[in-house]
C-alpha positions, 0 to 999 in steps of 0.5 A: 675768915677761911681762905679759899685760895688753893694751895700752891702745888709743890714744885719739883726741882728740875733735873740736871741737864744731860750735858753737864760735866758730871754726866759725861764723867759718869758715862766715861767712867762706865766706858772705862770700866768696860775697857778694863773688863775687856783686857783680861778677855782679849788677853785670854783669847790671845793666850788660847790662840797662841797655845792652840795654834803654835808659833807659826800658825799664830804668826799667820793669824796675827798678820791676817788680824793686822790686815783686818784692823787696817781695813776696818780703820780705813773703812770706818775710823774717820767716818765714825769720828765725824758721825759721833759729832754730827749725831750729837749736834742733831740730837742736841738741836732737836733735829732727830729726823736727820739722824737716820739719813746720816747713819745710813750715809755713813753705812753706805760710805763704809760699805764702799770703802770695805769693797775697795779694801777687798779689791786691793787685798785680793789684788795684792794677794794674787800678785804676791806683792807681799810675801805673806802666807795667806790663802784665798779663803783667808783673804775672804775672812780678813775682809769679813772681819774688817767689814764687821768691825767697820759696822760695829764702829759706825754703830758705836759712833752713832750710839756715842752721839746719842749719849749711849757710849757704853752700849756701843763699847759693850758690843765692840769690846765685850760681846764681839770678843766673847762671841769669838771666844765661844765660837773658837772653843766650839770649833776646837771641840767639834773639829780640832782644827788648829789653823789660822783660818779656823781662828779667823773664822771664829773671829768673823763669827763673833764680830758678825754677831757684834755687828748685828747686835749694835745695829739692832740696838741702834735701830731700836733707839732711832725708831721714833726719829722718822720724819720728812728726812728719811733714809732716802736722803742717804745717797745724797749725803754720802759725798758731804759726809766723806768730805767732812770726814777726810781729816779724821779718815787720814788720822785714823788710817795713819794711826792704825798703820803706825800700830800695825806696820811694825808687825807686818814688816816683821812678817816680811823680814823674818818668819811667822813665829817671830810675828807671833812673838812680837804680837804677844809682846806688844799686847803685854806691853800695851798694859802700861798704856792702859791708864793713859787711854782711860784718862784720855777717855774721861778728859775729852769733854772737859777739854772741849768745855775749857777750850770753849770758855777760853780757859787755857790755864785750866787746860794746862793744869789738866794736862799737867795733872793727867800726864803725871798721873798717867806716867806714874800709873804706867810705871807701876804697871811696867815695873812688875812686867820688867821684873817678873815678865819672863816668869809670867809668860812662861806660866801662861804660854810655856818656855817656847814663847818665853824666850822669844817674847820677853826680850822684845817686850822690854823694848816695847814697854819702853815705847809705851813709857815714852808715850805715857811721858807725853801724856794725853796731848793727842786728845788735847789737840783733837778736841780743840780742832788742831787735828793737823798736828795729829796727822803730821805726827802720825806721818812722821812716826810711820816714816821713822818706824818703817825706816828703822824697822827696815834697817834694824830688823835684818841685823838685830831681829826682834830686838831691832823691831822693838828699838824701831817701835820706840824710835817711831813713838818718840818721832810721833810725839815730838810734833804733838808736843810742839803743836800742843805748846804752840797752840795751847801752851802745853808743857811737859812736866819736866820742862 
């Protein structure tokens, strides 16, 4: 007898959910590759600017760029971190129509913060509160660069929440700097102007293009998210977004102040050419911290997963392993910079820069090695809801950094600034280490 039963269709295996650890590791690896690719690009732009402008004008540019970085962090740093978390929650829970209002509210908040930054910057410049060599047009360009970076940060944050982290980082780390370099080369060929203002104008053009591209990509991705909750709700969301972002904002502002405060104080206490030496030395020393930054990026979702499971042993093992790996990699990068750094600087920038950069670079490398020795404790605390320790560490580090810089620079010059930087990093990471031990049982490898 012939069976008339229909054959059962072959079932295909269900695709793995996008939220698995392997997905996030791959996504983080792509972002890590983008960060690695951005390093030679940013370094090339710095070398081009240093050779094109000379020590004095490059020092003015470095001061202006530091102010723009502080403004961008104040306007968007904390809001962007909160937005990533909120967009991810809405996306995972199927509440996509609420995503666009939250993005619009974040943009409104960042716009208001950028305007406040402009008013403060203009007031400080007109009152000559700080003896920095800035002009009115330079202040306007600082505001534009800060505002454009803020817009890119919001776009990148929303893209991360939509599991498109690589696209957001691509705009911030590759497209915007590349467009800035192209604008800079075009300006050199057309005008020959060798001023800090021209360099800032090129940066504003490049980051403006990056802001447009990031928002364009974000709009395309969220075009189908319209619903009952449209962007008309955005003004009503500004206050709750600001309230829920306040801890992140405090951490972001303090972090960027800690990174830029020493350079600004060098500009106040010394001359513009010393700022250029310090800025380039700091960029070179940051190569040693690059492996730690990439490891922090890759481990974030793993920390969240282990903490949600209550697996504190797994957290401690992860911290120990990555601390040892990051410190070993930092030593491998720092060693050739210690031995051959002066020759490398002389080759890239000439003898004028080599004598000023190399001595302070050695001290700044020590600061980065101190950071690497404490490992990714900041991410461990941020991803487990213990941000208060991060805020306290930034306050402590900034206070020690400012005090040590004020005391040491008049007597020891740039070497004093390097010593102050090392003291500031140590002061910032001791509270983090204490917080990590108290809350998660984290121990440094040698303790």
